[in-house]
Each structure stands twice: as C-alpha cells, then as structure tokens.
C-alpha positions, 0 to 999 in steps of 0.5 A, spaced: 934 665 779 932 672 779 933 678 783 929 676 789 930 682 793 927 686 787 921 681 787 919 681 794 919 689 793 914 689 787 910 682 787 909 682 795 906 689 794 899 687 797 903 685 804 906 690 809 913 692 808 918 687 810 922 688 816 929 686 813 934 682 817 941 680 815 939 674 811 931 674 812 925 678 811 919 678 815 912 680 813 907 681 819 900 678 817 897 680 824 897 673 828 902 670 823 909 672 820 911 670 813 919 668 814 923 669 807 930 666 807 933 670 802 940 668 798 943 674 802 949 672 806 953 676 812 960 675 815 963 680 820 956 683 821 955 686 814 951 683 808 955 681 803 954 684 796 953 677 792 948 672 794 949 665 794 944 662 789 939 656 793 942 658 800 935 660 802 931 654 800 937 650 804 936 654 810 928 653 810 928 646 808 933 644 814 929 649 819 923 645 817 926 638 818 929 640 825 922 643 827 918 637 825 924 632 828 924 636 835 917 638 836 916 633 842 922 637 845 919 643 845 913 647 841 915 651 836 912 657 831 911 653 825 904 653 822 901 648 817 898 653 813 900 653 806 903 660 804 898 660 798 893 662 804 896 669 804 894 671 797 901 671 793 901 673 786 903 667 782 910 669 780 911 671 788 908 664 789 913 661 785 919 665 787 918 664 794 916 656 794 921 653 798 924 659 802 918 661 806 915 659 812 908 661 815 909 662 823 905 663 829 907 670 832 911 670 839 914 675 843 922 674 842 926 673 848 932 677 846 938 673 847 941 668 842 941 661 846 948 658 844 950 651 846 957 649 845 959 641 845 966 643 842 971 648 843 971 653 837 970 660 835 969 666 840 969 660 846 976 658 844 978 665 844 975 666 851 978 660 854 985 662 851 984 668 855 981 666 862 980 659 862 972 660 862 967 661 857 961 665 859 963 665 866 963 657 866 970 654 868 973 649 863 978 644 865 985 646 863 989 644 857 983 643 852 985 644 845 981 647 839 976 643 837 976 639 843 969 635 845 967 638 852 965 633 857 958 636 857 955 641 852 955 648 856 949 653 855 952 660 853 947 665 851 949 672 848 945 678 847 941 679 840 944 685 837 940 688 831 947 691 828 954 690 830 956 684 835 953 680 839 956 679 846 957 673 850 953 674 857 953 669 863 946 666 864 944 670 870 943 676 865 938 672 862 935 670 868 935 678 870 931 680 864 926 674 863 926 671 870 928 664 873 922 660 870 923 663 863 930 663 863 931 656 866 926 653 860 930 656 855 936 653 857 933 646 859 930 646 852 936 649 848 941 643 851 936 638 850 935 640 843 942 640 841 943 633 844 938 630 840 940 634 834 948 632 835 946 625 836 942 625 830 947 628 826 953 624 828 950 618 825 950 622 819 957 623 819 956 631 822 959 634 828 955 639 830 960 643 834 955 649 837 949 652 835 944 657 837 937 657 838 932 662 839 926 662 843 919 666 844 913 667 848 906 665 846 900 664 850 905 664 856 909 658 854 916 658 851 917 656 844 922 655 839 922 660 833 926 662 827 931 658 824 934 652 827 940 648 826 942 651 819 949 652 817 948 659 818 946 658 826 951 652 827 958 649 826 957 643 822 964 639 821 965 632 818 966 627 823 971 623 819 976 630 819 975 632 826 982 632 829 982 636 836 988 641 836 987 643 829 982 647 825 976 643 822 973 643 815 966 645 815 959 645 812 957 652 814 960 659 812 967 658 816 970 657 809 967 664 807 970 667 813 977 664 812 977 667 805 975 674 807 980 674 812 986 671 809 985 672 801 980 678 800 984 683 802 978 686 806 979 690 812 972 688 815 970 695 814 964 697 809 963 696 804 964 688 804 967 686 797 964 682 792 965 674 791 968 671 786 964 665 782 969 660 785 968 662 792 960 663 791 960 656 788 965 653 794 960 656 799 954 653 796 957 646 795 958 646 803 951 648 804 949 643 799 953 638 803 950 639 810 943 638 807 945 632 803 948 628 809 943 630 814 937 629 809 940 624 804 938 628 798 942 632 793 939 639 795 932 642 796 928 643 790 
C-alpha cells in the first residue's frame, strides 16, 4: 500500500483541501462530505507516526455495515452516491476504494454520546473514586469489567485536541435543549442495545461505544464512524472474566504496549511502532471484522 496521505494531497487536487482529524480526512463538497478513513492510528490524544495497513478499510466497512443494519433505529447521513460521482482520478479512486463514504452534511452536535454496558476505562476509574460515572450512582462493590444492570448514557465533550471530558447529561441539555438531547440519548441507548445483542451472538461483547449525532433538516441523525474498534471496546465473549482486564479486538493492546513496554512518556513525539506491534494491532481489527461480518477482512 502506498503513502495514502501523500496521495490524498496530490490526487485529490481537484477537491477542496481536507479537514484532517486524527484518523480521518473530511472533504467539503457543498451539500455532501467525503469521509476518508486513513490508516493513521492515535493513542493518548496523539497520532502515531506508524500507520496500521488496512485499518481504514476495516473501519469504513464496519461503519457501512452498522449504518445499514441499524438504519431503522434512527436515520443516518450515509448517501447511496458512489464516490466516483465526485470525479476522482483513476489512481485516487483505486486508493480510496473501500475507505471513503459520501455522506449528507449535518450540523454536528459537539458531544460524544457514550453508552457503557460494562464497567471499564475512564468509567471504571471514576467509579473507584466516587462510586459514580458521569454523575450516575452505581451499586457498590462492582468489579472491573462487570456488566451493568442497564446500559448507561455518559456523554463527554468532543475535543478537537487534548482530552474529551466526561460531563453529566444536563450539560448536553443545556447546550442543545431537552428535545435534541433526549433524542440523542434515546437513540444512543437503543443503538447500543441492538448492536450489543447482535455482537454477542457473534462472540463479541461491546463493553462500550461512542456515537455521534448531527442535525439535518431539523432532525437528529447518526453521523461519523459507528461501532468500530476505534470507537468501541470489543471483548471476546469466551475470555470475559469480571474482576480481570479483558483481551480486546480494538486498540487497547496498542495502548498497553505504549504504556508498559515502549518507554514513552506520553509527550510528543510518540514513538514509531515495531513491525510485531503493527501486525498484532492489525490482527485485532481483522478479528473484529471476521467475527462480526463472517469474512476474513474487507477487500
């Protein structure tokens, strides 16, 4: 695979310059957006210098799968238009095949709408300190990885740089109003519950996931990536043991390597990744796709 970042800069010269996120490039086409999932990977709020080959195609294929599966729950921004309709060069079309989506433009609701079905990550750390997660009181005596009686909605701020911050639901109400905030919470909980039931049948626990919503034509719609290893914690059902860290099919392995083995102090610049770490990370993303979809990986 070639240097896709360089390719985007040169072969998409007929399009406006992209807005670059940590792992995605967004091209504004007027009424539509072109979302390109690169092979970049981030950890601890920094983009690592080493890409994970094929990652962008896996994220795009999973997002497309979930958007189609869950479209009856809430409308989403995916358009049926092929990416060729924007006049890409043949080279760019080949490179972007499988990693780009054309979507409807929407006003982004600037919160991560996180649903937690299990106690892990920042929720576990907050619970250990206060017995609460985002102001929601949980039963005493829960362990790392415990399944919650009911999934909880725990929004966070959506930071362009630096750390997102967990906030109470009232912060979303204050920013967007009760109707929009309530619809976002209702949709996030239903999306999570439906996806979690599907995934469990495939041998995967979705411990938590973040959803993003926007407003289009006065309605709340689902936007951005959906239920991918970048936005969710995927655990193998057969290895789940409450009280113990779970192996995962997401980038937790990479975070663990960076913290425990790399010697990195979490300050810029992040270190390059050894080939073994690249392949181990890639294999976890492939495993998520294989279990959920039943194929080895997207073409």
